[in-house]
C-alpha positions, 0 to 999 in steps of 0.5 A, spaced: 553 561 490 549 562 485 544 559 479 542 562 473 538 559 466 542 557 460 540 554 454 545 549 453 546 542 455 550 540 462 552 534 464 550 527 463 545 524 467 549 518 469 554 523 472 550 526 477 546 521 480 546 519 488 544 515 493 536 514 494 536 509 499 532 514 504 535 512 511 533 505 509 537 500 514 542 497 509 543 504 506 549 508 505 550 516 507 549 520 501 555 525 499 555 532 501 554 535 494 552 529 489 546 525 489 549 519 485 556 518 488 556 510 488 564 510 489 564 512 496 562 505 498 564 498 495 560 495 489 563 489 488 561 482 489 565 476 485 559 471 486 554 476 484 557 478 477 560 471 476 553 468 476 550 473 471 555 474 466 557 467 466 550 465 465 549 469 459 542 472 461 545 479 458 548 479 451 556 480 451 555 487 448 550 490 453 555 487 459 558 493 460 552 498 460 548 493 464 554 492 470 555 500 470 548 502 471 548 497 477 553 501 480 550 508 479 544 509 484 536 510 482 533 516 480 528 519 484 521 517 481 514 519 484 507 518 482 500 522 482 495 518 485 488 519 488 482 519 483 483 520 476 480 527 476 485 529 482 491 526 480 491 530 474 489 536 477 495 536 481 499 534 475 497 540 472 500 544 478 507 541 477 507 542 470 504 549 469 507 552 476 514 549 478 517 545 471 517 552 467 522 555 473 526 548 473 528 549 466 535 551 463 538 552 470 545 552 472 547 551 479 554 552 481 557 551 474 553 545 472 546 544 468 541 541 472 535 537 469 528 538 471 523 532 472 521 529 467 515 524 465 516 517 464 514 515 457 511 509 458 507 511 464 500 513 462 498 520 462 504 522 465 502 521 472 509 518 473 515 522 473 523 522 474 528 526 477 536 526 478 538 532 482 541 531 488 539 533 495 544 538 496 542 542 490 535 542 491 536 545 499 540 550 496 538 552 490 532 557 490 527 554 484 528 547 486 527 549 493 521 551 492 519 545 488 521 540 494 516 544 499 511 542 493 513 535 493 513 534 501 506 538 502 503 533 496 506 527 499 504 528 506 497 529 504 497 523 499 497 526 493 504 524 491 507 518 492 514 516 491 515 509 488 520 506 484 519 506 477 519 498 476 514 497 481 509 501 478 509 496 472 505 490 475 499 493 476 498 496 470 499 490 466 493 487 470 487 490 467 483 492 473 476 494 472 471 497 477 467 491 478 473 486 479 475 483 486 482 483 487 487 480 491 494 483 493 497 477 497 503 480 499 501 487 499 506 492 504 508 497 504 502 499 499 505 503 493 502 497 488 496 496 492 494 504 491 495 503 484 490 497 484 485 501 488 485 507 483 483 502 478 477 500 481 475 506 482 477 509 475 471 513 472 468 513 479 467 521 479 463 521 472 459 515 474 456 519 481 455 525 477 451 522 472 447 518 477 445 524 481 442 527 475 437 521 474 430 522 476 429 516 481 423 515 485 426 514 492 419 511 495 421 505 492 428 504 495 430 500 501 435 502 506 440 498 501 439 504 496 442 504 489 449 503 487 449 511 485 455 510 480 460 507 486 464 501 483 462 494 486 468 491 486 473 490 492 481 490 493 483 485 499 490 487 500 494 482 505 501 481 508 504 476 513 507 481 517 502 485 523 506 491 523 507 491 515 500 490 515 499 497 518 504 500 514 500 498 508 494 501 512 497 508 512 500 507 505 493 506 503 488 510 507 489 516 503 485 513 498 479 513 502 476 507 499 470 504 502 472 498 497 478 496 501 479 490 506 487 489 509 488 482 512 494 479 516 495 472 513 501 468 511 500 468 504 502 460 502 496 458 506 491 465 505 484 462 508 478 462 503 473 468 504 466 466 505 460 470 501 455 466 505 452 466 512 455 461 516 447 458 517 447 457 509 445 451 506 451 451 501 457 455 502 460 459 498 467 462 497 470 469 493 474 467 488 478 473 485 477 476 478 485 479 479 491 477 484 498 480 484 503 476 487 509 480 488 512 475 492 518 476 497 525 475 494 532 476 494 532 483 491 538 482 487 535 487 482 535 493 487 543 493 488 542 500 485 539 502 492 540 497 496 547 497 498 546 490 502 546 486 495 553 487 494 554 486 501 551 480 502 548 477 495 550 469 495 546 463 491 543 461 497 539 468 498 534 465 492 534 457 494 531 459 501 526 463 498 524 458 491 519 454 495 515 459 498 515 463 492 512 457 488 507 455 494 505 463 494 503 462 486 499 456 487 495 459 492 493 464 488 492 460 482 487 456 487 483 462 488 483 466 482 476 465 477 477 461 471 478 467 465 482 471 471 489 474 471 495 473 476 501 477 475 507 474 479 513 479 480 519 479 484 525 484 484 530 479 483 533 477 476 535 470 478 531 465 474 531 461 480 526 465 483 522 467 476 522 463 470 523 456 475 517 458 480 512 460 474 514 453 471 514 449 477 507 452 479 504 451 472 506 444 472 503 442 479 497 446 478 496 441 471 500 444 466 497 449 460 490 446 460 489 449 466 494 456 466 497 459 461 502 465 460 499 471 457 503 475 452 503 482 454 509 484 449 504 489 445 503 493 452 506 499 455 509 499 448 515 505 450 517 500 456 523 497 454 523 490 456 527 483 455 523 476 454 523 471 459 529 466 459 526 459 455 531 455 459 538 453 459 540 457 466 545 454 470 545 453 478 551 455 482 552 454 489 555 458 495 562 455 493 561 457 486 560 450 483 556 450 477 550 445 476 546 444 469 542 438 471 539 437 478 543 429 477 549 433 477 548 436 485 549 429 488 555 427 484 560 430 488 560 426 495 563 432 498 558 437 501 553 433 497 547 433 503 548 440 504 547 442 497 541 437 497 538 440 502 538 447 499 537 445 491 531 442 488 529 439 482 524 445 480 529 450 480 532 448 474 530 449 466 524 444 465 523 446 458 530 445 455 529 440 450 522 441 448 521 444 441 517 451 440 511 446 437 511 441 443 503 443 446 506 441 453 511 447 452 511 452 457 512 458 453 517 462 458 519 467 453 512 470 454 515 473 461 518 480 462 525 482 464 527 489 465 534 490 466 537 496 469 541 499 463 535 499 459 531 505 462 535 507 468 531 503 473 531 497 478 531 490 475 524 486 475 521 480 473 514 480 471 509 474 468 502 475 467 498 468 467 491 466 466 487 461 469 483 456 464 480 451 468 479 450 475 484 446 479 482 440 482 488 438 485 495 440 485 501 435 485 505 434 491 512 437 492 517 433 489 522 432 495 523 424 495 530 424 492 532 430 497 529 426 503 533 419 501 539 422 499 539 427 505 537 421 510 542 416 507 548 421 508 546 423 515 545 414 517 552 414 514 555 419 518 551 417 524 554 409 524 560 410 520 559 405 515 556 405 508 549 408 507 544 403 507 538 402 502 533 407 502 528 403 502 530 400 509 531 407 512 526 408 518 521 414 518 524 416 524 531 417 521 527 421 516 524 426 521 530 431 521 530 432 514 522 432 514 522 438 519 526 442 514 521 441 509 515 446 509 508 444 509 504 441 503 499 447 500 493 445 503 494 442 510 489 441 515 490 448 520 489 444 526 495 440 525 500 445 522 503 452 524 504 456 518 511 458 517 512 466 517 513 468 510 520 472 509 520 479 509 519 482 502 525 484 498 529 483 505 535 479 504 537 472 508 543 472 511 549 467 508 548 462 513 541 462 514 536 456 513 529 455 513 526 455 519 523 448 522 516 447 520 512 442 523 511 436 519 504 433 517 502 427 522 504 420 520 498 417 519 495 423 514 495 421 507 500 426 503 496 426 497 490 428 500 494 434 504 496 436 497 489 436 493 485 443 493 480 443 498 473 446 496 472 450 501 479 451 505 478 456 510 482 460 516 482 456 522 478 459 528 483 464 532 486 461 539 487 465 545 494 466 545 499 467 551 498 475 554 503 479 551 505 475 546 503 476 539 500 482 535 494 486 539 487 484 538 483 487 533 477 491 534 471 488 531 467 491 525 460 491 527 454 494 523 449 499 525 442 497 524 438 503 519 434 504 524 439 506 529 437 513 533 444 516 531 443 514 524 436 517 524 439 523 527 444 524 521 439 522 516 434 528 518 440 533 519 444 533 512 437 531 508 441 524 507 438 521 500 435 514 500 439 512 494 445 512 499 446 506 503 443 506 510 445 499 511 453 499 510 455 504 516 459 501 521 463 501 528 469 499 531 467 496 538 464 490 541 458 493 543 457 496 536 455 503 539 457 509 535 461 512 540 466 516 536 467 515 529 462 511 524 465 508 518 462 506 511 464 500 507 461 498 500 456 492 500 461 487 498 466 488 504 460 488 508 458 481 506 465 478 507 466 481 514 460 479 516 460 472 513 467 471 516 466 474 523 469 468 528 472 464 522 479 466 524 480 471 518 485 476 521 481 483 518 486 489 520 482 495 516 476 496 512 472 502 511 472 510 510 470 514 516 464 518 514 462 521 520 466 523 527 462 525 533 464 533 535 462 536 542 457 541 541 453 547 546 447 544 546 443 537 544 439 541 538 446 541 534 447 534 531 454 532 534 456 528 528 460 532 523 462 530 516 469 527 516 473 529 510 476 523 508 468 520 507 466 527 504 466 525 496 462 519 498 456 523 502 457 530 499 453 528 492 447 525 496 446 530 502 440 535 501 441 543 500 440 545 507 447 544 509 450 546 503 454 553 502 456 555 495 462 559 493 466 560 486 471 566 488 479 564 490 479 570 495 473 566 499 477 559 499 484 563 500 481 567 506 478 560 509 484 556 508 489 561 511 485 563 517 482 559 523 475 561 525 474 567 521 468 570 524 461 571 521 455 575 522 458 580 526 464 586 526 470 584 523 477 585 527 481 590 523 488 588 521 493 591 526 498 596 524 503 594 518 499 588 517 496 588 509 488 588 509 485 581 510 482 577 505 474 576 506 469 571 506 463 576 504 461 571 498 459 566 504 458 570 510 450 571 509 450 563 507 453 561 513 449 566 518 443 563 516 445 556 518 444 553 524 450 551 528 453 544 525 457 541 520 455 543 513 459 543 506 462 548 501 461 547 494 466 551 490 464 551 483 469 552 476 468 559 474 472 563 469 478 567 472 477 563 478 477 556 479 478 551 473 475 545 477 470 544 482 472 542 489 468 540 496 470 542 503 467 540 510 465 546 514 463 547 521 459 553 523 459 556 530 455 561 533 460 567 531 465 563 526 466 558 521 471 553 520 474 548 515 475 542 517 482 540 514 487 537 517 493 542 517 498 538 512 492 538 507 490 546 508 498 547 507 498 543 501 492 546 498 495 554 499 501 551 496 498 548 490 492 553 489 495 560 491 503 559 491 502 561 498 507 558 504 505 564 509 503 561 516 496 560 518 492 565 522 489 563 528 483 568 529 481 566 536 488 567 539 487 561 544 490 555 541 497 556 544 495 552 550 490 546 549 487 543 555 484 536 555 478 535 552 472 533 557 468 528 554 461 526 555 461 522 561 455 517 559 459 516 552 466 514 556 462 509 560 458 506 555 463 504 550 470 503 549 473 508 544 479 505 539 486 508 539 485 510 532 479 513 533 482 518 539 488 520 536 484 522 530 479 526 533 483 529 539 490 531 536 486 537 533 489 544 534 485 549 538 481 543 541 480 547 548 476 552 544 471 547 541 464 549 543 462 543 548 457 541 553 460 545 558 460 552 555 466 554 552 468 561 550 465 564 544 468 563 537 471 556 539 470 551 533 471 544 531 478 543 528 482 539 524 482 532 523 489 529 521 486 523 519 486 515 521 490 513 526 496 516 529 503 515 526 506 510 531 512 507 529 511 508 521 504 505 521 497 508 523 495 504 528 487 503 529 487 498 535 487 498 542 482 502 546 482 508 551 476 508 556 479 513 561 480 520 559 487 520 562 489 515 557 486 519 551 491 525 553 497 522 554 495 519 547 494 526 544 501 528 547 504 522 543 500 523 537 503 531 537 511 528 537 509 523 533 507 527 528 513 532 528 517 526 527 512 524 521 513 531 518 521 529 517 520 522 515 515 525 509 521 529 507 526 523 507 521 519 503 520 525 498 528 526 497 530 519 498 525 514 497 522 508 500 523 502 498 516 500 494 
């Protein structure tokens, strides 16, 4: 086996592609040597091919390319995430350190293409690669590149995301002051893009704000904005477990401007922005909404084998009305002048143009909602316009229908067809001229086909709300009900069908049970239907789950009229052991709380930093382990909707974590790494350590607990001379014990960009407070160093259970997420605690929010006894090992985003 660099072209992209399914449930195993050998699995489905070929969506001259592209597996695509400055820094490392070594490589007689930037994504922050896993593992330059990808993905600087999945947020024009709702957010890749957009320009804005001269004596405890964005992202998913997957995906962005909820998107509750005792209730309206709805996913055939195995027209039929309801609910919550983006990874007009046309019509037509022409945006992205009309409907038996009236003509199987195929699935704009002001311009929608730029299939529409939507037209199911009921009556009586006007209401109940509730039902009268899992294909025989119907005496028109203040029903206590576990409450601390006062004094926190936005996650509002920080608007939403039935799952960034200390004089509250960018600009110089040398940072990253203020250990025989931290030793020695900040400045010949790192000063040592994964990622990115991290204390091989202060154990519960976050640290037994542990001990790395439990960051639950905390630490350690392998699979195999 050998590799060498050459300067001629190798094999084409298409001949060297492979499975990118990343261990998905319906995925297929990869070939040993090729990344994209789709010949190993059957990629044929007669109905799938017939539907798209005979409908004429693809021009005849493009059909072969289109169909051939569907049978090849997707390239691996990834995106640089985080703040703009941070993402550009990681991108720089890729372009300057790794790409030059990946160009012109020949491996086993084949030319291997290096990763390339996707031309349509802004600032080259999204990349694509077609090299196979086997090559990556066995070719040294690509193996080194894989280590970089895995390290940066682990700490969240790189996100594996399908190319077409990146498009919708780019068309939303999100600004830092916007309130944004992501209705169907899990697993969270698009949500992460929205969060980044809300925080766009934040670094520069904070830097400018810090330089301003402000008389702090005139400020209240609310401080000032200080350059932070005032916008908010609310991310929602109907599935509880997926909502926690969403937390894990977005927590790396460390945004105090994020709320995660768990609700059915078809009936998402309105969020109060005024206290419960206010004279006039006001509700949150959103500037931007993303409705990336559950769909059949037939545009994902390149990575999802189940499309070839299971595709049939019923998949789209079963989801159409759910998609309409989600879109209408989104439009109701949108501000006038606001923008909503509707998207699916399906190419079927039943889930796309038909849904858009139906929603616009039911909301009042083009006077209320219009489709925005975005053909001039992302000019390098190849796309097709939406279908103006003319599509036909095919049923499972491969019968074709051009109009809704055709569905009921054939008596055989009529009732089954009528229970699935709705009038709104057919083209509604056929026969209208382009000059007709009532014609919905569906050609302004956007279709992305797989053969255009080597992507998956996708559909995007950008909608603008022009006027308030006072009422919504009811769902038109009258014909369906009458005909199905008549057919049922005929089968039951064995006679001719009765006149529909004579059908008693009791005879309609069975059919009504198959129908979903109207958009705005009274919460106490209806059970929310479970939304289909995003991208999950329905089975061939699946039918919509029965839904409890509205009470007979209720006025149907009233139920479908937009209520000015629709809210969630108060949560009802469920049966023990059923449903998701209860979430810990969000309780804000008063600004004069003794713990906060201690923190203000120790860190000399500026009064410009808001002191009223700190909260904890326990019912007693006791800062037992972690203190979170949220934006002002997030606080308003959480407090005004407390006890109103809104299912909040996550909010806030951990700003401070409690640390066991040796004596009461030491402040036990250390700055959490994820909250460092928030608090660091407003902390006084007393707890600040400055540096600029690469040697200093390298030594702190490579060694745990380097000694300060005394004699250094000489290197063992044969070991190289240790790098030193002499640059900062005198500064650290002069500090009292506790947490401080290491500020690394840019300097010629050293670092090109500044950095902030949390540092803990102990009696005879100091230590960077970084998760091990982030420590390794920094070593690789900054110094190309993959050597093992050195533990100077030599005491971390057998950690002992940490003893908590009895008063805190008895006083308050600690959430499971807090326990896992603080107690699964390397060298925990060496922490200088109240019992007086050995010298040289220190606070160690915090792996972040929550332990990996089943692929999700779990925050719920509580731990009131020490033994339970010990068990959580053991479980967290095992889960961390599984998570590391999962990250590798995600990087090279990919997640379904």
